[in-house]
C-alpha positions as CSV (number, residue, x, y, z in Angstrom):
1,X,28.5,-26.2,28.0
2,X,30.7,-24.8,30.7
3,X,34.0,-22.9,30.3
4,X,37.0,-23.0,32.7
5,X,39.1,-19.9,32.9
6,X,42.6,-21.4,33.0
7,X,44.9,-19.1,31.0
8,X,45.9,-18.5,27.4
9,X,49.4,-19.6,28.3
10,X,48.1,-23.1,28.7
11,X,46.1,-23.3,25.5
12,X,47.9,-26.4,24.1
13,X,48.9,-27.9,27.5
14,X,47.6,-31.5,28.0
15,X,45.7,-31.6,31.2
16,X,44.0,-33.9,33.7
17,X,40.7,-32.8,35.1
18,X,39.7,-34.0,38.6
19,X,36.0,-33.4,39.1
20,X,33.9,-33.9,42.2
21,X,30.4,-32.6,42.9
22,X,31.6,-29.2,44.2
23,X,34.9,-28.4,42.4
24,X,37.0,-29.0,39.3
25,X,40.8,-29.1,39.5
26,X,42.9,-28.8,36.3
27,X,46.4,-30.4,36.5
28,X,49.1,-30.2,33.8
29,X,50.1,-33.7,32.7
30,X,53.6,-32.6,31.7
31,X,54.6,-30.7,34.9
32,X,52.1,-32.2,37.4
33,X,51.2,-28.8,38.6
34,X,47.8,-27.5,39.5
35,X,46.8,-24.9,36.9
36,X,43.5,-24.0,38.3
37,X,40.6,-24.8,40.6
38,X,37.0,-23.9,39.9
39,X,33.8,-24.1,42.0
40,X,31.0,-25.8,40.1
41,X,28.0,-23.6,39.6
42,X,25.5,-25.1,37.2
43,X,23.7,-21.8,36.7
44,X,26.8,-20.2,35.2
45,X,28.6,-20.9,31.9
46,X,32.0,-19.7,32.9
47,X,33.8,-20.8,36.0
48,X,36.6,-18.5,37.2
49,X,40.0,-19.8,38.2
50,X,40.0,-19.5,42.1
51,X,43.9,-19.6,42.1
52,X,44.2,-16.2,40.3
53,X,43.2,-12.8,41.5
54,X,40.4,-11.3,39.5
55,X,41.8,-9.0,36.8
56,X,39.4,-6.2,36.2
57,X,37.4,-6.3,39.4
58,X,37.4,-3.6,42.1
59,X,40.1,-4.2,44.7
60,X,42.1,-6.5,42.5
61,X,45.9,-6.3,42.2
62,X,47.3,-5.4,38.8
């Protein structure tokens, strides 16, 4: 099982997932906006949202 880091703000948002061999894109059905993009890495269980700055990592913006 893999987990996509989208955001708690979108917990109940209906979404459309576009999946290709290298990337997953999550789009809100209601607003037609891209919520997140993720690089597929089958060796990891959690795929970070590439559209957001990492929160607790060195060099990240607060």
